[in-house]
C-alpha positions in Angstrom: 14.1 -40.6 11.1 10.5 -39.5 9.5 10.7 -39.3 5.9 7.8 -36.9 5.9 8.9 -33.5 4.7 8.2 -30.6 6.7 6.6 -27.5 5.6 9.8 -25.6 5.9 11.5 -28.0 3.5 8.8 -28.2 1.1 8.3 -24.2 1.0 4.9 -22.7 0.1 3.4 -26.0 -1.0 0.2 -27.8 -0.3 1.0 -27.5 3.6 1.3 -23.9 3.4 -2.2 -23.5 1.3 -3.7 -25.1 4.2 -2.2 -22.9 6.8 -3.9 -19.9 7.9 -1.6 -16.8 8.3 -1.7 -15.6 11.6 -3.4 -18.4 13.4 0.0 -19.3 15.1 0.8 -16.0 16.1 -2.6 -15.5 17.6 -2.4 -18.7 19.6 1.2 -17.7 20.9 0.9 -14.0 21.3 -2.8 -13.3 21.5 -5.3 -12.1 18.8 -4.7 -8.3 19.4 -0.8 -8.9 19.0 -1.4 -10.6 15.9 -3.6 -7.8 14.4 -2.1 -4.7 16.3 -0.7 -3.3 12.9 -3.8 -4.2 10.9 -6.0 -2.6 13.4 -3.7 0.8 13.5 -3.9 0.9 9.5 -7.7 0.6 9.7 -8.0 3.2 12.2 -5.5 5.4 10.3 -7.6 4.9 6.9 -10.8 6.0 9.2 -9.1 9.0 10.7 -8.0 10.6 7.3 -11.4 9.8 5.8 -13.1 11.2 8.9 -11.3 14.6 8.4 -13.2 14.8 5.1 -16.4 13.5 6.4 -16.8 15.9 9.4 -18.0 18.8 7.3 -21.0 16.8 5.3 -21.9 15.0 8.2 -21.8 17.3 11.0 -21.1 20.8 9.5 -17.5 20.9 11.1 -15.3 21.3 8.1 -11.8 19.9 9.0 -10.6 19.2 5.7 -12.3 20.5 2.4 -11.5 18.7 -0.9 -10.2 15.1 -1.6 -7.1 13.5 -1.4 -6.1 14.9 -4.7 -6.2 18.4 -3.3 -7.5 19.7 -0.1 -7.2 22.4 2.5 -7.1 21.7 6.4 -8.8 24.1 8.8 -8.9 26.5 6.0 -4.9 27.0 6.6 -2.9 24.0 5.8 -2.8 23.3 1.8 -2.1 19.6 0.8 -1.6 18.5 -2.7 -0.9 15.2 -4.2 2.3 15.8 -5.8 1.5 13.3 -8.6 -1.7 15.2 -9.6 0.4 18.5 -9.5 3.1 16.9 -11.9 0.4 16.0 -14.1 -0.9 19.5 -14.2 2.7 20.8 -15.0 2.8 18.5 -18.0 -0.4 19.3 -19.2 0.4 22.9 -19.3 -1.3 24.4 -16.4 0.6 26.4 -14.0 -1.0 25.7 -10.7 -1.6 28.1 -7.7 1.1 28.9 -5.4 -1.1 27.2 -2.5 -1.1 24.1 -4.7 2.6 24.1 -5.2 3.2 24.6 -1.3 0.8 21.7 -0.6 2.6 19.4 -2.9 5.9 20.3 -1.3 4.4 19.6 2.2 3.3 16.2 1.1 6.2 15.2 -0.9 8.4 16.1 2.0 6.6 14.1 4.5 6.8 10.9 2.3 10.3 11.5 1.5 11.2 11.7 5.1 9.0 8.6 6.3 8.5 6.4 3.1 6.7 6.9 -0.1 4.4 3.9 -0.1 3.0 4.6 3.7 0.1 6.2 1.6 -0.7 2.9 0.0 -1.1 1.0 3.2 -2.4 3.9 5.8 -3.9 6.4 3.8 -5.5 5.0 0.6 -9.2 4.0 1.2 -8.9 1.3 -1.4 -6.6 -0.6 0.5 -9.3 -2.4 2.3 -10.6 -3.3 -1.0 -7.5 -5.0 -2.3 -6.8 -6.6 1.2 -10.4 -8.2 1.2 -9.7 -9.6 -2.2 -6.2 -10.8 -1.1 -7.8 -12.5 2.1 -10.4 -14.2 -0.1 -8.1 -15.5 -2.6 -6.0 -17.2 0.4 -9.4 -18.6 1.9 -10.6 -20.2 -1.7 -7.0 -21.3 -2.3 -6.5 -19.5 -5.4 -2.9 -19.4 -6.4 -3.1 -19.1 -10.5 -3.6 -15.9 -12.2 -2.4 -13.7 -14.8 1.5 -12.9 -14.5 2.0 -9.0 -14.5 5.6 -7.9 -14.2 6.2 -5.3 -11.4 7.5 -2.7 -13.7 4.1 -2.7 -15.6 3.1 0.1 -13.0 5.9 2.1 -14.1 4.9 1.9 -17.7 1.3 2.7 -16.7 2.8 5.7 -14.9 4.8 6.9 -17.8 1.5 6.5 -19.9 -0.3 8.7 -17.7 2.2 11.5 -17.7 2.4 11.4 -21.5 -1.5 11.2 -21.9 -1.6 14.6 -19.5 0.9 16.1 -21.8 -0.8 15.1 -25.0 -4.4 15.8 -23.9 -3.8 18.8 -21.7 -5.6 17.3 -18.7 -4.9 15.6 -15.6 -5.5 12.4 -17.2 -5.5 10.1 -14.4 -8.1 11.7 -12.2 -10.7 11.0 -14.6 -10.7 7.3 -14.1 -8.5 7.0 -10.8 -10.6 4.5 -8.7 -9.2 6.2 -5.2 -10.6 9.5 -6.3 -13.9 8.0 -7.3 -14.1 6.2 -4.0 -13.1 9.3 -1.8 -15.5 11.5 -3.6 -18.3 9.2 -3.8 -18.0 8.5 0.1 -17.4 12.3 0.7 -19.9 13.9 -1.4 -22.3 10.9 -1.9 -25.3 11.4 -4.5 -26.9 8.6 -6.7 -24.6 8.8 -9.5 -21.7 8.9 -7.2 -22.7 5.8 -5.6 -22.8 3.8 -8.8 -19.3 5.1 -9.7 -18.2 4.0 -6.5 -19.7 0.6 -6.7 -18.3 0.0 -10.3 -14.7 1.4 -9.4 -14.6 -0.9 -6.0 -16.0 -3.7 -7.8 -13.5 -3.7 -10.8 -10.7 -3.3 -8.6 -11.9 -6.4 -6.2 -12.6 -8.8 -9.3 -9.5 -7.9 -10.8 -7.4 -8.6 -7.7 -9.6 -11.9 -6.8 -10.0 -13.3 -10.4 -7.2 -12.2 -12.4 -4.1 -11.2 -10.8 -3.1 -11.6 -7.1 -2.4 -8.1 -5.7 -2.7 -7.0 -9.5 -4.0 -3.3 -8.6 -1.6 -2.1 -5.9 1.6 -4.3 -6.9 1.4 -4.3 -10.7 -0.8 -1.6 -12.2 -1.5 1.5 -9.8 0.8 4.5 -10.9 0.0 6.5 -7.8 1.8 3.7 -5.8 4.6 3.4 -8.5 5.1 7.5 -8.1 5.3 7.1 -4.2 7.6 4.2 -4.3 10.0 6.3 -6.4 9.9 9.6 -4.6 10.1 8.1 -1.3 12.6 5.1 -1.7 14.5 5.7 1.3 12.4 6.7 4.4 12.9 6.4 8.2 9.9 4.0 8.7 11.0 0.6 7.7 10.3 -3.3 8.5 13.3 -4.8 10.3 14.1 -8.6 10.9 16.3 -8.2 13.9 15.5 -12.0 15.0 15.7 -13.7 11.6 17.8 -16.4 13.1 14.3 -17.6 14.5 12.5 -17.9 11.2 11.3 -21.6 10.4 10.1 -20.8 7.1 6.4 -21.0 8.0 5.8 -18.5 5.0 2.9 -16.7 6.7 4.8 -13.6 6.1 4.9 -14.1 2.2 1.4 -14.9 2.5 0.2 -11.7 3.6 2.8 -9.4 2.3 1.4 -7.3 -0.3 4.8 -7.3 -1.9 6.4 -10.4 -0.6 9.6 -10.1 -2.8 11.0 -7.4 -0.4 11.3 -9.9 2.4 13.6 -12.3 1.2 16.8 -9.9 1.3 16.0 -9.1 4.9 15.7 -12.9 5.9 18.4 -14.3 3.7 20.4 -11.4 2.4 24.1 -11.2 3.7 23.3 -7.4 4.5 21.4 -5.9 7.3 18.1 -7.5 8.5 16.1 -4.5 7.0 13.6 -4.4 4.4 14.9 -1.3 2.4 13.0 -2.1 -0.9 10.9 1.0 -2.1 8.4 -1.5 -2.8 7.6 -2.0 0.8 4.3 -0.3 2.1 5.4 -0.6 5.7 2.1 -2.3 6.4 3.2 -4.3 9.2 1.3 -7.5 8.2 4.5 -9.5 8.6 5.2 -8.4 12.0 1.4 -9.3 13.0 1.3 -12.8 11.6 5.0 -14.1 12.8 4.5 -16.5 15.4 8.4 -16.0 16.2 8.2 -12.2 16.2 11.0 -12.4 13.6 10.0 -8.9 12.2 9.4 -5.4 13.7 8.1 -2.0 12.5 9.9 1.2 13.6 12.4 3.9 12.6 15.7 3.7 10.9 17.9 6.0 10.0 16.6 8.2 7.1 17.7 7.7 3.6 19.8 4.3 4.7 21.5 2.6 1.9 20.0 -0.8 1.1 21.9 -3.6 2.3 23.9 -6.3 -0.1 21.8 -8.3 -1.8 18.6 -6.0 -1.9 16.0 -6.4 -4.4 15.8 -3.5 -6.8 
């Protein structure tokens, strides 16, 4: 019997560092199958952005405003409930349409999954994904250690700041809003602000903390994770007995701690953690089709052993 330890026995060691996540899946299932959810997310992000760009570019105004607050076809109001909450704490009672828009958005994420926003709508997701991919290519594994509850502290700080200053505090520095406004409305100053915001997040994720922005700091993701904890869109591991511990799923998952209970826990093979963004990358890169992304019973209780 060979004394050479396998990558599965060693876990995410040097062999895992040399491995390119998704290459084995592409070899066994084809390139498209190994990237289908990634492609779907990019198309989704492009679709939401195009709704706002149709007016400035072509004079066809489908959606007016930004992701913070908009009106679609001059009929449907949509408001970020996190922005509405800050407004209320700041002492400003919003218009009825803003409240209606927030209820619509909140209901959607309650039913589906809160952090779908992070992976399927947020335009900054492309930047953080690019930084994570480059970290893997460069073999960067060390970085600042930030607790995942840090973003909850940032969330609380933002709400306190809104109450104290009487402003919607986060929107003044929110890189997502800066990026979205810059793309939609353009302009020289907007271009500089966009570049600075994108560069700051990219460099932070690349050189300071792995998945630092989305996983540890962003209060918007923290908010949606809290309000949409149990949705009907979830990652499942129906074939977890096929897992050979290649670690590809852990390498690409923006919240890898959510995978362990589904793969190892005694409960149902379902990722129920509110941290999961349902990005589908674990589904894409698994060479043994252990995972699936689909619908489950809404508000399902977490399986035994689920990470809080």
